[in-house]
Residue, then its C-alpha position, 0 to 999 in steps of 0.5 A: m151503169k150510168i147512175a144519176g142519183l142516190q137517195p140514202v134512205s126511203l121508207l116507202d119504196f121497198p115494202g116492209r124495208v128501209a131502203a136506199i134508192v139508186f136512180t139509173q139514167g136512160c129509158p127507151l120509152r117516152c111516156v108523156y106523163c113521166h115524172n122523171p124526165e131528166l132520167l130519160a136520156v143517157r148523158d155524157g156528163p158526170c154521174i155516180e160510179a157504180d163502185a162509189a154508189l156501192e161504197r156509200i150504200g155499204a157504209r150505211r148497211l147497218f141502217l138499211d134492209g135493202v136497195v131499190v134500183t129504179g130509173g129511167e129503166p135499169t134493165i138497159h144497162p148490161d152490168l145491172p146483174e153485177f150491180l145487183a149481185s154486189i148489193k146482195a154481197i153486202g147483205l142487203e135485199t134488192k128491189l127492181d123497178t122496171n117497165g118490162v121492155h127487156p124480158r131477157m135481162l129480167e129472165r137472167i136476173l130472176k134465174e140468178g136469184l139477184v132480186d127479192y122484189v120487182a115492181m113492173d109498170v104496166k102502161h096500158v092495155w097491150e093493143r094501146y101501148p103506143a098511146a102511153v109510151g110514145r113509141g109505135s113498135p108492137r115489139i114493146a108491148e110484146n116484150c112487156a107482156e112476156t115480162m109480166s108472164l115471167l114475173r108471175a111465174s117466178g115466185v118472186p114477190c112482185e107488183f104491177r102498177t099503172t099510172v093513170y092519165p085519164a086523157i088516155h086511160d078509162a076505167d075499162d082499160l084498167l079492168a082489162i089490164a087487171e084481167h091479165l093478173g091472177e089470184g094473189d097478184r098485186y095491182a096498184l093504180q097510181e094517180i098522175r103527178y102533174g107539175k113535172t112531166l115529159r111534156p111540161d104543157l101536159p093538159r090536165a084531164a078530167w078527174m077519175d075516181l080511182e077508188a071506184v075503179a079499184e072496187r070494180i076490179r076487186a068485184a070482178r077479180p076478188g083474188l087480186h090485191v088492188e090499191v090506189r096510190g096518190 
């Protein structure tokens, strides 16, 4: 795998666990508000070897509960399952952050029991995915919809989250996304982070009251767990 960075400890990224974070290179999407633009390209320069990352994680395993593999988009790497299996072999739990573009990879990971928690970014309502991801192929939204279905049927703890950029999202969009979720699912509305984005000149959009939107979703879908993240 192309590993761009390793954060030795986080208390926030894996619910209920102390975790290390592995950042992979490469992503097929080009969301204008992406806050990790340096991870989008797969670069030929120096990176952390998977074995070296596992050695560093293993040296701290007594202080950790798990490892988060994020990016970029980890599922573009064919050896992701082997990497997750190596983390499990150390005795740590695994969390995967994904945008859902590769359902077959996720299907394999779920089938082989290689992940303990998955967070999927849902970029927009399916018919307006190109407005968020910077790519026009309808296959992207179809793949992401399939990934959502796989996750919801898997029994593996998971969450779905949307980074809200009010220039392209409105409250009705977020309610429509929530319609695809069901009883007991978790949905997070995340405020956009200006300052470091794929487009450095990204215009600031009018503020949206995400707490009010969350209340509307809770009223319409009372079995859904909805939170707002700053």
